[in-house]
C-alpha positions as CSV (number, residue, x, y, z in Angstrom):
1,M,130.6,-25.2,80.9
2,D,129.2,-22.7,83.3
3,A,126.7,-20.4,81.7
4,S,128.1,-17.3,83.4
5,R,131.4,-17.7,81.4
6,L,129.7,-17.7,78.0
7,P,129.5,-13.9,77.6
8,L,133.1,-13.6,78.6
9,L,134.2,-16.2,76.1
10,I,132.1,-14.5,73.3
11,S,133.6,-11.2,74.2
12,L,137.2,-12.6,74.1
13,A,136.5,-14.3,70.8
14,G,135.2,-11.1,69.3
15,A,138.1,-9.1,70.6
16,A,140.5,-11.7,69.1
17,V,138.9,-11.5,65.7
18,M,138.9,-7.7,65.7
19,L,142.6,-7.6,66.7
20,A,143.5,-10.1,64.0
21,A,141.7,-8.0,61.4
22,I,143.5,-4.8,62.6
23,V,146.9,-6.5,62.5
24,F,146.2,-7.9,59.0
25,V,145.3,-4.5,57.6
26,F,148.2,-2.8,59.4
27,G,150.5,-5.5,57.9
28,M,149.1,-4.9,54.4
29,V,149.7,-1.1,54.7
30,L,153.3,-1.6,56.0
31,L,154.0,-4.1,53.3
32,S,152.8,-1.7,50.6
33,I,154.9,1.1,52.1
34,F,158.1,-0.9,52.2
35,T,157.6,-2.7,48.8
36,G,156.6,0.5,47.1
37,D,153.4,-1.2,45.8
38,S,150.0,0.5,46.0
39,L,147.0,-0.9,47.7
40,E,144.0,-1.2,45.4
41,F,140.6,-1.8,46.8
42,S,138.7,-1.8,43.5
43,G,138.9,-5.6,43.1
44,G,139.7,-5.2,39.4
45,H,136.6,-3.3,38.6
46,T,138.6,-0.3,37.4
47,E,140.7,-2.5,35.0
48,A,137.6,-4.3,33.7
49,L,135.8,-1.0,33.1
50,A,138.8,0.5,31.3
51,A,139.1,-2.7,29.2
52,S,135.5,-2.5,28.2
53,F,136.1,1.0,26.8
54,G,139.3,-0.1,25.1
55,V,141.6,1.9,27.3
56,V,145.0,0.4,27.7
57,A,146.9,1.4,30.8
């Protein structure tokens, strides 16, 4: 492999990963809109904290 192509390949790989992440998040948002579900980014911490205080949702 020619050394001068390495920065180009690294840039293309980084752009591909970033595009995949953007498409994934965009898909999650659209899915939550069309299914009527809500996106929660708490990872369950809110539910665990509420359960530790005996709060039932």
